Backbone as a chain_set.jsonl record, in Angstrom:
{"seq": "VESSTDGFDASGFQESASGENGPLSERMVYVLTAIDDAVAKSRGRGVVEATTKPRQGDADLDSSPTPSPLSSLAGYGDVDALKFCAAMRLLAEWRVLRQVPEGYRGYAVGMALGHKDVVQNIVKIEAAVHDLIELRKQEHEHALESMEQDWDKASCQADGYGDEPTCESAANSENNEEGKRTSTPPIPTSPTLRELLQYEIDEE", "coords": {"N": [[121.9, 83.906, 105.437], [124.389, 84.033, 104.45], [125.539, 82.011, 104.571], [125.133, 80.161, 102.494], [126.527, 81.037, 100.348], [129.176, 80.744, 97.614], [132.088, 79.315, 98.45], [131.797, 79.82, 101.054], [133.324, 80.504, 104.242], [132.706, 78.649, 106.875], [134.269, 78.415, 109.598], [135.63, 80.51, 109.699], [133.791, 82.552, 109.534], [132.673, 82.113, 112.161], [134.47, 82.585, 113.807], [134.793, 85.406, 113.604], [132.325, 86.786, 113.472], [131.276, 88.321, 115.649], [132.554, 90.534, 115.961], [134.257, 93.156, 117.406], [133.852, 91.765, 119.968], [134.892, 89.396, 119.816], [134.474, 85.45, 118.754], [131.773, 83.749, 118.032], [129.474, 82.613, 120.597], [128.983, 79.55, 122.254], [126.63, 78.583, 122.602], [125.483, 80.238, 119.973], [126.969, 79.178, 118.114], [126.091, 76.263, 118.364], [123.288, 76.752, 117.73], [123.73, 77.447, 115.249], [124.587, 75.326, 113.877], [122.368, 73.594, 114.507], [120.451, 74.436, 112.679], [121.654, 73.918, 110.342], [121.519, 71.195, 110.558], [118.687, 70.735, 110.532], [117.957, 71.919, 108.134], [118.989, 70.204, 106.397], [117.947, 68.014, 106.656], [115.147, 68.346, 106.228], [115.483, 69.065, 103.456], [116.07, 66.695, 102.266], [117.391, 63.33, 101.083], [119.819, 63.392, 98.238], [119.462, 65.784, 97.482], [120.728, 69.092, 97.351], [122.234, 72.044, 98.844], [120.823, 75.479, 98.049], [123.146, 77.48, 96.049], [124.435, 80.729, 96.476], [125.203, 84.024, 95.533], [127.996, 85.814, 96.503], [128.037, 88.123, 99.507], [127.673, 91.539, 99.713], [129.113, 94.01, 101.892], [128.767, 96.723, 103.671], [128.602, 98.493, 101.563], [127.295, 100.742, 98.645], [124.719, 99.013, 97.671], [123.665, 98.53, 94.937], [124.97, 99.444, 93.454], [127.538, 98.153, 93.539], [130.287, 96.068, 92.442], [130.153, 93.53, 93.418], [127.331, 91.439, 94.058], [124.515, 91.661, 96.438], [122.176, 89.602, 98.493], [119.842, 91.477, 98.799], [120.22, 93.062, 96.294], [119.707, 94.174, 93.285], [121.31, 93.424, 91.247], [121.616, 90.647, 92.171], [119.371, 90.0, 91.406], [117.537, 89.811, 93.706], [116.33, 88.458, 96.56], [118.08, 86.22, 96.842], [118.507, 83.944, 98.449], [118.765, 80.999, 100.397], [116.063, 79.154, 100.357], [114.874, 77.308, 102.402], [116.571, 77.79, 104.647], [116.059, 80.273, 105.102], [113.497, 79.921, 105.923], [113.916, 78.789, 108.184], [115.41, 80.631, 109.903], [113.401, 82.186, 110.296], [111.6, 80.693, 111.914], [112.905, 81.094, 114.15], [113.005, 83.373, 114.734], [110.094, 84.35, 115.116], [110.028, 82.616, 117.57], [111.187, 83.766, 119.359], [110.572, 86.222, 119.515], [108.107, 85.874, 120.976], [109.152, 85.269, 123.296], [110.856, 86.96, 124.274], [110.012, 89.498, 124.058], [107.723, 89.738, 125.42], [106.718, 91.546, 128.074], [106.694, 90.75, 131.296], [103.645, 89.992, 133.157], [101.955, 91.223, 131.665], [99.327, 90.14, 130.753], [97.462, 90.146, 128.553], [98.754, 91.296, 126.187], [100.527, 89.141, 125.853], [98.814, 87.195, 124.751], [97.957, 88.415, 122.32], [100.565, 88.227, 121.051], [101.034, 85.759, 121.21], [99.041, 84.941, 119.173], [99.724, 85.99, 116.991], [102.048, 85.009, 116.818], [101.381, 82.349, 115.853], [100.189, 83.001, 113.492], [102.372, 83.792, 111.744], [103.839, 81.253, 111.963], [102.06, 79.703, 110.462], [102.233, 80.863, 108.253], [105.076, 80.414, 107.486], [104.915, 77.491, 107.353], [103.411, 77.245, 104.903], [105.145, 78.443, 103.011], [107.33, 76.581, 103.308], [105.891, 74.147, 102.291], [105.727, 74.843, 99.594], [108.312, 74.871, 98.721], [109.121, 72.39, 99.216], [107.335, 71.033, 96.949], [108.656, 72.24, 94.867], [111.237, 71.328, 95.217], [110.418, 68.319, 94.713], [109.62, 68.37, 92.074], [112.012, 69.165, 90.906], [113.688, 66.683, 91.316], [112.142, 64.942, 90.068], [112.437, 65.944, 87.453], [115.101, 65.443, 87.307], [115.347, 62.74, 87.466], [114.42, 61.864, 85.22], [115.857, 63.007, 83.288], [118.226, 61.072, 83.994], [116.898, 58.814, 82.765], [116.691, 59.162, 80.304], [119.183, 59.712, 79.47], [120.355, 57.119, 79.829], [118.826, 55.615, 77.983], [120.036, 56.795, 75.791], [122.617, 56.104, 76.102], [122.634, 52.973, 75.787], [121.343, 52.935, 73.232], [123.271, 53.855, 71.682], [125.245, 51.672, 72.188], [123.904, 49.636, 70.877], [123.984, 50.48, 68.29], [126.407, 50.057, 67.751], [126.586, 47.372, 67.856], [125.322, 46.73, 65.404], [122.582, 46.889, 65.83], [120.985, 44.432, 67.314], [119.094, 41.579, 68.258], [118.249, 41.662, 71.02], [115.969, 43.018, 73.497], [116.57, 45.264, 74.808], [118.275, 46.729, 72.65], [115.861, 46.847, 70.682], [114.207, 48.52, 71.944], [115.911, 50.657, 72.368], [116.468, 51.276, 69.743], [113.779, 52.335, 68.603], [113.149, 54.527, 70.12], [113.174, 58.078, 70.391], [115.354, 60.221, 68.887], [117.861, 62.349, 71.018], [118.259, 65.977, 71.309], [120.834, 66.736, 71.747], [122.075, 64.501, 71.146], [124.275, 61.706, 71.787], [124.677, 61.631, 75.297], [127.463, 62.541, 77.526], [127.753, 63.32, 80.141], [126.593, 63.389, 83.658], [123.24, 64.681, 84.587], [122.766, 67.728, 86.368], [122.917, 67.708, 89.644], [119.812, 67.97, 91.935], [118.74, 70.855, 93.278], [118.194, 72.906, 96.417], [115.714, 75.688, 96.205], [116.346, 79.103, 95.679], [114.693, 82.026, 97.531], [114.033, 83.433, 95.254], [114.0, 82.025, 93.234], [111.816, 80.27, 94.099], [109.326, 82.039, 94.208], [109.356, 82.767, 91.47], [108.715, 80.201, 90.543], [106.271, 80.053, 91.768], [104.72, 82.057, 90.383], [104.98, 81.142, 87.62], [103.347, 78.721, 87.982], [100.826, 79.776, 88.317]], "CA": [[122.242, 84.405, 104.327], [125.936, 83.899, 103.955], [126.197, 80.378, 104.783], [124.795, 79.563, 101.156], [127.402, 81.723, 99.479], [129.966, 79.967, 97.14], [133.225, 79.542, 99.125], [131.75, 80.442, 102.463], [133.989, 79.957, 105.428], [132.177, 78.634, 108.552], [135.07, 78.633, 110.922], [136.135, 82.085, 109.809], [132.69, 83.52, 109.975], [132.28, 81.772, 113.514], [135.563, 83.767, 114.567], [134.62, 86.955, 113.349], [131.022, 87.23, 113.178], [130.728, 89.046, 116.463], [133.462, 91.639, 115.662], [134.83, 93.318, 118.499], [133.428, 90.791, 120.6], [135.254, 87.803, 119.418], [133.908, 84.522, 117.885], [130.447, 83.532, 118.406], [129.472, 81.993, 121.563], [129.033, 78.104, 121.828], [125.308, 78.537, 122.25], [125.122, 80.362, 118.906], [127.397, 77.979, 117.228], [124.885, 75.398, 118.43], [122.216, 77.275, 117.121], [123.792, 77.444, 113.576], [124.452, 73.792, 113.468], [121.008, 72.987, 114.447], [119.767, 75.009, 111.667], [121.976, 73.104, 109.213], [120.84, 69.701, 110.362], [117.381, 70.757, 110.292], [117.455, 72.176, 107.039], [119.497, 69.228, 105.663], [116.841, 66.982, 106.922], [114.128, 69.007, 105.598], [115.566, 69.091, 101.975], [116.063, 65.241, 101.843], [118.408, 62.87, 100.586], [120.115, 63.454, 97.023], [119.432, 67.338, 97.289], [121.981, 69.969, 97.764], [121.476, 73.297, 99.172], [121.275, 76.625, 96.684], [124.507, 78.196, 95.967], [123.989, 82.118, 96.219], [126.44, 85.164, 95.416], [128.886, 86.785, 97.912], [126.966, 89.193, 100.3], [128.377, 93.02, 99.78], [128.925, 94.472, 103.279], [127.915, 98.098, 103.808], [128.796, 99.337, 100.166], [126.065, 100.62, 98.133], [124.366, 97.281, 97.034], [123.038, 98.278, 93.837], [126.344, 100.018, 92.259], [128.795, 97.346, 94.047], [130.182, 95.126, 91.688], [129.934, 92.059, 94.161], [125.706, 91.498, 94.638], [123.933, 91.259, 97.638], [120.813, 89.231, 98.446], [118.975, 92.401, 98.691], [120.557, 93.987, 95.311], [119.324, 94.068, 91.876], [122.472, 92.516, 90.826], [121.795, 89.245, 92.434], [117.882, 89.608, 91.243], [116.757, 89.942, 94.763], [115.905, 87.179, 97.118], [118.92, 85.335, 96.411], [118.743, 83.27, 99.908], [118.433, 79.642, 100.498], [114.438, 79.323, 100.928], [114.448, 76.618, 103.686], [117.103, 78.34, 105.521], [115.13, 81.582, 105.127], [112.611, 79.626, 106.756], [114.571, 78.136, 109.805], [115.554, 81.846, 110.511], [111.962, 83.198, 110.475], [110.531, 80.202, 112.936], [113.734, 81.129, 115.268], [112.54, 84.983, 115.2], [109.072, 83.886, 115.802], [109.736, 82.084, 118.989], [112.171, 84.644, 120.081], [109.599, 87.256, 119.878], [107.232, 85.489, 122.02], [109.9, 84.456, 124.758], [111.967, 88.078, 124.773], [109.477, 90.666, 123.764], [106.448, 89.866, 126.148], [106.497, 91.938, 129.317], [106.139, 89.706, 132.672], [102.686, 90.478, 133.738], [100.979, 92.004, 130.483], [98.779, 88.736, 129.628], [96.831, 90.664, 127.19], [99.787, 91.487, 125.415], [100.86, 88.029, 125.61], [97.838, 86.728, 124.272], [98.15, 88.82, 121.105], [101.851, 87.924, 120.677], [100.983, 84.208, 120.89], [98.283, 84.8, 118.031], [100.993, 86.697, 115.921], [103.331, 83.78, 116.39], [100.501, 81.31, 115.022], [100.023, 83.249, 112.031], [103.709, 83.512, 111.287], [104.123, 80.059, 111.619], [101.325, 78.983, 109.446], [102.954, 81.435, 107.003], [106.112, 79.699, 107.186], [104.523, 76.311, 106.819], [102.94, 77.401, 103.309], [106.614, 78.555, 102.309], [107.995, 75.336, 103.415], [105.087, 73.42, 101.375], [106.025, 75.248, 98.157], [109.689, 74.274, 98.459], [109.051, 70.676, 98.937], [107.026, 70.652, 95.824], [109.646, 72.393, 93.655], [112.064, 70.357, 95.008], [110.028, 67.135, 94.249], [109.595, 68.547, 90.647], [113.485, 69.108, 90.234], [113.897, 65.649, 91.536], [111.325, 64.217, 88.958], [113.099, 66.272, 86.329], [116.496, 64.849, 87.185], [115.369, 61.143, 87.211], [113.813, 61.636, 83.777], [117.119, 63.278, 82.638], [118.792, 59.944, 83.779], [116.567, 57.889, 81.944], [116.903, 59.659, 78.75], [120.677, 59.415, 79.293], [120.481, 55.665, 79.637], [118.276, 55.385, 76.736], [120.927, 57.022, 74.709], [123.67, 54.914, 76.475], [121.564, 51.819, 75.35], [121.279, 52.969, 71.766], [124.937, 53.847, 70.897], [125.597, 50.53, 72.21], [123.074, 48.846, 69.966], [124.245, 51.001, 66.803], [127.749, 49.416, 67.505], [126.404, 45.876, 67.43], [124.563, 46.5, 64.199], [121.051, 46.818, 66.175], [120.832, 43.224, 67.536], [117.855, 41.474, 68.689], [118.119, 42.218, 72.125], [115.166, 43.887, 73.762], [117.315, 46.63, 75.073], [118.191, 47.038, 71.503], [114.526, 47.067, 70.03], [113.698, 49.491, 72.469], [116.592, 51.909, 72.069], [116.256, 51.7, 68.349], [112.632, 52.936, 68.434], [113.182, 55.58, 70.832], [113.576, 59.387, 69.939], [116.931, 60.988, 68.938], [118.036, 63.216, 71.726], [118.765, 66.682, 70.383], [121.983, 66.742, 71.71], [123.004, 63.343, 70.622], [124.727, 60.597, 73.131], [125.546, 62.647, 76.651], [128.937, 62.338, 78.296], [127.998, 63.619, 81.745], [125.533, 63.147, 84.485], [122.538, 66.033, 84.759], [122.976, 68.282, 87.773], [122.14, 67.424, 91.08], [118.743, 68.603, 92.324], [119.381, 71.953, 94.254], [116.97, 73.621, 96.88], [115.452, 76.577, 95.513], [116.408, 80.433, 96.881], [113.396, 82.812, 97.579], [113.784, 84.305, 94.041], [113.306, 80.816, 92.367], [110.352, 79.83, 94.804], [108.435, 82.995, 93.666], [109.246, 82.579, 90.137], [108.103, 78.683, 90.416], [104.702, 80.415, 91.959], [104.013, 82.9, 89.264], [104.726, 80.173, 86.495], [102.216, 77.834, 88.181], [99.852, 80.55, 88.251]], "C": [[123.74, 84.457, 103.93], [126.184, 82.728, 103.735], [125.785, 79.524, 103.458], [125.745, 79.906, 99.951], [128.594, 80.536, 98.743], [131.148, 80.125, 97.762], [133.267, 79.806, 100.386], [132.543, 79.518, 103.409], [133.478, 79.519, 106.717], [132.686, 79.182, 109.404], [135.329, 79.902, 110.822], [134.847, 82.868, 110.175], [132.4, 83.315, 111.556], [133.203, 82.671, 114.251], [135.376, 84.965, 114.65], [133.246, 87.462, 113.186], [130.66, 88.268, 114.313], [131.672, 90.283, 116.591], [134.433, 91.86, 116.719], [135.066, 92.396, 119.924], [134.094, 89.583, 120.628], [134.47, 87.039, 119.001], [132.898, 84.332, 118.618], [130.506, 82.658, 119.586], [128.993, 80.415, 121.198], [127.724, 78.056, 121.648], [124.803, 79.031, 120.808], [125.63, 79.537, 117.861], [126.428, 76.814, 117.255], [123.727, 75.537, 117.808], [122.595, 77.104, 115.568], [124.009, 76.236, 113.032], [123.223, 72.978, 113.633], [120.162, 73.294, 113.185], [120.081, 74.406, 110.385], [121.313, 71.861, 109.335], [119.505, 70.013, 110.142], [116.925, 70.948, 108.754], [117.799, 70.99, 105.821], [118.497, 68.114, 105.567], [115.699, 67.249, 105.785], [114.302, 68.691, 103.955], [115.518, 67.583, 101.43], [117.35, 64.461, 101.243], [118.835, 63.219, 99.037], [119.582, 65.137, 96.58], [120.379, 68.422, 97.832], [121.53, 71.361, 98.016], [121.69, 74.392, 98.151], [122.661, 76.934, 97.131], [124.19, 79.527, 95.504], [125.33, 82.835, 96.358], [126.782, 85.606, 96.385], [128.033, 87.771, 98.412], [127.959, 90.754, 100.098], [128.144, 93.368, 101.148], [128.296, 95.659, 103.385], [128.135, 98.819, 102.742], [127.534, 99.659, 99.686], [125.612, 99.724, 97.254], [124.038, 97.296, 95.481], [124.403, 98.638, 92.807], [127.377, 99.097, 92.579], [128.7, 96.468, 92.745], [130.019, 93.669, 92.409], [128.193, 91.964, 94.619], [125.634, 91.078, 95.989], [122.704, 90.646, 97.487], [119.633, 90.207, 98.185], [119.198, 93.297, 97.523], [119.739, 93.296, 94.158], [120.219, 93.164, 91.058], [122.363, 91.058, 90.886], [120.216, 88.837, 91.93], [117.042, 89.282, 92.615], [116.459, 88.647, 95.071], [116.896, 85.915, 96.857], [119.536, 84.701, 97.79], [117.937, 82.135, 99.768], [116.562, 79.887, 101.17], [114.29, 78.644, 102.314], [115.651, 77.121, 104.898], [116.634, 79.826, 105.862], [114.223, 81.184, 106.377], [112.923, 79.322, 108.169], [114.955, 79.646, 110.512], [114.239, 82.407, 111.122], [111.086, 82.452, 111.473], [111.514, 80.838, 114.526], [112.995, 82.61, 115.498], [111.113, 84.762, 115.56], [109.027, 83.397, 117.319], [110.633, 83.106, 119.754], [111.308, 85.778, 120.342], [108.779, 87.336, 121.076], [107.913, 85.206, 123.688], [110.695, 85.919, 125.264], [111.454, 89.567, 124.516], [107.767, 90.572, 124.52], [106.568, 90.229, 127.721], [106.2, 91.027, 130.509], [104.861, 90.664, 133.176], [101.469, 90.904, 132.894], [100.389, 90.594, 129.982], [97.94, 89.075, 128.511], [97.548, 90.834, 126.099], [100.279, 90.286, 124.939], [100.086, 87.391, 124.752], [98.069, 87.003, 122.581], [99.453, 88.564, 120.401], [101.58, 86.393, 120.361], [99.955, 84.124, 119.493], [99.159, 85.383, 116.674], [101.723, 85.727, 115.643], [102.454, 82.623, 115.702], [100.503, 81.693, 113.498], [101.605, 83.219, 111.229], [104.27, 82.226, 111.071], [103.459, 79.303, 110.43], [101.748, 79.635, 108.082], [104.38, 80.733, 106.483], [105.891, 78.27, 106.502], [104.108, 76.297, 105.045], [104.404, 77.435, 102.464], [107.485, 77.421, 102.099], [107.342, 74.16, 102.369], [105.645, 73.542, 100.027], [107.433, 74.754, 97.78], [109.58, 73.009, 98.131], [108.493, 70.358, 97.536], [107.675, 71.127, 94.86], [110.787, 71.51, 93.679], [111.768, 69.065, 94.572], [109.796, 67.175, 92.794], [111.23, 68.488, 90.106], [113.968, 67.548, 90.309], [113.198, 64.537, 90.595], [112.307, 64.56, 87.471], [114.686, 65.423, 86.138], [116.647, 63.234, 86.727], [114.961, 61.083, 85.656], [115.149, 61.845, 82.676], [118.063, 62.043, 82.419], [118.406, 58.788, 83.132], [116.781, 58.013, 80.76], [118.398, 59.272, 78.438], [121.014, 57.776, 78.958], [119.895, 55.101, 78.56], [119.566, 55.463, 75.492], [122.42, 56.314, 74.783], [123.487, 53.476, 75.486], [121.873, 51.807, 73.713], [122.606, 53.119, 70.905], [125.438, 52.319, 71.304], [124.897, 49.592, 71.282], [123.946, 48.921, 68.648], [125.744, 50.295, 66.71], [127.558, 47.969, 67.333], [125.528, 46.109, 66.244], [122.858, 46.601, 64.664], [120.82, 45.137, 66.427], [119.386, 42.734, 67.697], [117.671, 41.37, 70.078], [116.834, 42.965, 72.579], [115.36, 45.076, 73.875], [117.412, 47.318, 73.6], [116.938, 47.588, 70.764], [114.012, 48.452, 70.293], [114.284, 50.678, 72.337], [116.306, 52.344, 70.303], [114.771, 52.43, 68.056], [112.391, 54.134, 69.351], [113.603, 57.073, 70.074], [114.923, 59.697, 70.175], [116.93, 62.012, 69.883], [118.629, 64.478, 70.821], [120.308, 67.129, 70.392], [122.853, 65.338, 71.479], [123.517, 62.54, 71.92], [125.395, 61.854, 74.553], [126.497, 61.726, 77.126], [128.761, 62.532, 79.695], [126.659, 63.58, 82.102], [124.616, 64.466, 84.425], [122.921, 66.327, 86.198], [122.482, 67.884, 88.691], [121.084, 68.378, 91.6], [119.318, 69.655, 93.532], [118.041, 72.188, 95.35], [116.959, 75.207, 96.436], [115.826, 77.809, 96.611], [115.018, 80.777, 96.691], [112.982, 83.251, 96.09], [113.366, 83.099, 93.215], [112.197, 80.276, 92.799], [109.298, 80.793, 94.353], [108.397, 83.034, 92.053], [108.438, 80.95, 89.729], [106.452, 79.046, 90.588], [103.879, 80.877, 90.902], [104.044, 81.935, 87.925], [103.727, 79.138, 86.601], [101.069, 78.354, 88.401], [99.093, 80.481, 86.87]], "O": [[124.052, 85.072, 102.91], [126.937, 82.326, 102.848], [126.079, 78.331, 103.378], [125.789, 79.301, 98.879], [128.829, 79.506, 99.375], [131.483, 81.308, 97.704], [134.319, 80.019, 100.989], [132.526, 78.288, 103.455], [133.902, 80.124, 107.702], [132.214, 80.118, 110.048], [135.281, 80.555, 111.865], [134.87, 83.742, 111.042], [131.932, 84.257, 112.195], [132.826, 83.405, 115.164], [135.712, 85.64, 115.622], [133.087, 88.601, 112.748], [129.789, 89.09, 114.032], [131.383, 91.057, 117.503], [135.304, 91.036, 116.997], [136.044, 92.335, 120.67], [133.828, 88.752, 121.497], [133.421, 87.603, 118.689], [132.929, 84.658, 119.805], [131.497, 81.936, 119.696], [128.681, 80.092, 120.052], [127.365, 77.527, 120.596], [123.837, 78.438, 120.331], [124.969, 79.198, 116.88], [125.971, 76.41, 116.186], [123.128, 74.566, 117.346], [121.778, 76.653, 114.766], [123.703, 75.99, 111.865], [123.024, 71.908, 113.057], [119.317, 72.517, 112.74], [119.267, 74.286, 109.47], [120.614, 71.416, 108.425], [119.083, 69.277, 109.249], [115.955, 70.42, 108.211], [117.212, 70.832, 104.751], [118.286, 67.435, 104.562], [115.444, 66.579, 104.784], [113.408, 68.162, 103.294], [115.016, 67.295, 100.344], [118.328, 65.15, 100.951], [117.773, 63.366, 98.432], [119.384, 65.494, 95.418], [120.664, 68.339, 99.026], [120.534, 71.811, 97.45], [122.663, 74.299, 97.403], [123.184, 76.722, 98.225], [123.739, 79.686, 94.369], [126.294, 82.466, 97.029], [125.972, 85.863, 97.275], [127.241, 88.275, 97.616], [129.11, 90.705, 100.532], [127.056, 93.079, 101.646], [127.087, 95.617, 103.155], [127.844, 100.005, 102.899], [126.582, 99.024, 100.139], [126.079, 99.643, 96.118], [124.115, 96.265, 94.813], [124.678, 98.165, 91.705], [128.322, 99.199, 91.796], [127.685, 96.163, 92.118], [129.722, 92.714, 91.691], [127.914, 92.542, 95.67], [126.425, 90.348, 96.587], [122.026, 90.961, 96.509], [118.643, 89.896, 97.523], [118.517, 94.323, 97.518], [119.259, 92.162, 94.148], [119.804, 92.283, 90.305], [122.808, 90.296, 90.028], [119.807, 87.678, 91.995], [116.025, 88.589, 92.594], [116.318, 87.764, 94.223], [116.471, 84.771, 96.695], [120.694, 84.859, 98.177], [116.819, 82.08, 99.254], [116.105, 80.559, 102.094], [113.722, 79.207, 103.25], [115.48, 76.729, 106.052], [116.929, 80.377, 106.923], [114.143, 81.777, 107.453], [112.214, 79.609, 109.134], [114.757, 79.739, 111.723], [114.111, 82.953, 112.217], [110.092, 82.996, 111.955], [111.016, 80.987, 115.642], [112.434, 82.813, 116.575], [110.97, 85.147, 116.72], [108.153, 83.73, 118.119], [110.602, 83.025, 120.982], [111.355, 86.283, 121.464], [108.654, 88.246, 121.896], [107.375, 85.024, 124.78], [111.094, 86.039, 126.423], [112.132, 90.582, 124.67], [106.823, 91.268, 124.145], [106.522, 89.328, 128.559], [105.069, 90.55, 130.424], [105.008, 91.836, 133.522], [100.3, 90.941, 133.278], [100.85, 89.996, 129.009], [97.753, 88.282, 127.588], [97.049, 90.547, 125.01], [100.506, 90.188, 123.734], [100.709, 86.915, 123.803], [98.293, 86.119, 121.754], [99.466, 88.676, 119.175], [101.926, 85.907, 119.284], [100.156, 83.162, 118.752], [99.015, 85.017, 115.508], [102.096, 85.453, 114.502], [103.086, 81.948, 114.889], [100.74, 80.95, 112.546], [101.792, 82.598, 110.183], [105.07, 82.015, 110.16], [104.018, 78.537, 109.646], [101.635, 79.061, 106.999], [104.681, 80.565, 105.302], [106.433, 77.893, 105.463], [104.48, 75.478, 104.204], [104.718, 76.685, 101.539], [108.196, 77.218, 101.115], [108.066, 73.392, 101.736], [105.998, 72.563, 99.368], [107.677, 74.288, 96.667], [109.851, 72.518, 97.035], [109.073, 69.483, 96.893], [107.451, 70.579, 93.78], [111.308, 70.999, 92.687], [112.696, 68.476, 94.019], [109.759, 66.095, 92.203], [111.59, 67.883, 89.097], [114.642, 67.149, 89.359], [113.677, 63.415, 90.43], [112.748, 63.735, 86.671], [115.195, 64.961, 85.117], [117.495, 62.658, 86.045], [115.3, 60.1, 84.997], [115.417, 61.193, 81.667], [118.607, 61.777, 81.347], [119.181, 57.864, 82.887], [117.07, 57.037, 80.067], [118.774, 58.674, 77.43], [121.741, 57.344, 78.062], [120.397, 54.066, 78.119], [119.921, 54.631, 74.657], [123.163, 56.05, 73.838], [124.259, 53.143, 74.587], [122.471, 50.927, 73.095], [122.882, 52.645, 69.803], [126.166, 51.827, 70.442], [125.586, 48.629, 70.946], [124.467, 47.979, 68.051], [126.188, 50.01, 65.598], [128.383, 47.353, 66.659], [124.717, 45.184, 66.274], [121.987, 46.384, 63.822], [120.379, 44.592, 65.415], [118.487, 43.464, 67.28], [116.599, 40.814, 70.315], [116.596, 43.803, 71.709], [114.696, 45.958, 73.333], [116.743, 48.321, 73.347], [116.983, 48.715, 70.27], [113.575, 49.283, 69.497], [113.62, 51.706, 72.202], [116.023, 53.445, 69.831], [114.787, 53.186, 67.084], [111.304, 54.699, 69.239], [114.411, 57.021, 69.147], [115.56, 59.553, 71.218], [115.974, 62.774, 69.74], [119.319, 64.256, 69.826], [120.913, 67.678, 69.47], [124.068, 65.214, 71.631], [123.079, 62.846, 73.029], [126.348, 62.634, 74.539], [126.429, 60.497, 77.153], [129.533, 61.975, 80.476], [125.711, 63.68, 81.322], [125.279, 65.476, 84.189], [123.29, 65.5, 87.032], [121.286, 67.626, 88.556], [121.401, 69.562, 91.717], [120.098, 69.363, 94.439], [116.96, 71.661, 95.085], [117.993, 75.868, 96.331], [115.729, 77.745, 97.837], [114.238, 80.156, 95.969], [111.805, 83.401, 95.761], [112.363, 83.212, 92.509], [111.473, 79.748, 91.955], [108.23, 80.243, 94.085], [107.353, 83.346, 91.48], [107.729, 80.742, 88.744], [105.559, 78.576, 89.883], [102.794, 80.438, 90.52], [103.066, 82.011, 87.181], [103.23, 78.642, 85.591], [100.15, 77.59, 88.694], [98.11, 81.195, 86.67]]}, "num_chains": 1, "name": "protein.A"}
């Protein structure tokens, strides 16, 4: 939850996350690093993680000026969707390994079936995340193409619309509402859970 917030200090979090027990163990640091690596690979190249709002500690979530991922001020679900899926996969594995008493085979079978259901639901979430990421990448590419056409057109106008094919193509293209662009479009980001749910609603 906290690792995607703007200005998050990973080193400081690892030193203080365990409170009076001191810094996180090497095993937990390894787990967090593994999650980051897996999520980055899942996002793919050219996509950055979602940036979320800072988390409010134990104060009243809805009345606090600093929103929480579970607060209406943050719009609820202000959590990187792929990191949420990674955490849920770990939780599903932990339930099977640590909550099945030795010798209770019937209980173990039920837990294994529950684990399968959880993983299948996580896969559905991840599939929806990748669909939305692909859509954002396509929108980014279209914005870049539009920007290049604007630049070509500006160059051709300066030359009085020459006979070069690029100038003819630019002269026939539609004008952009904002005119000539001077900055690149934003880099595609991984969605938060809230953004993913809104995407699912819009697609229905």
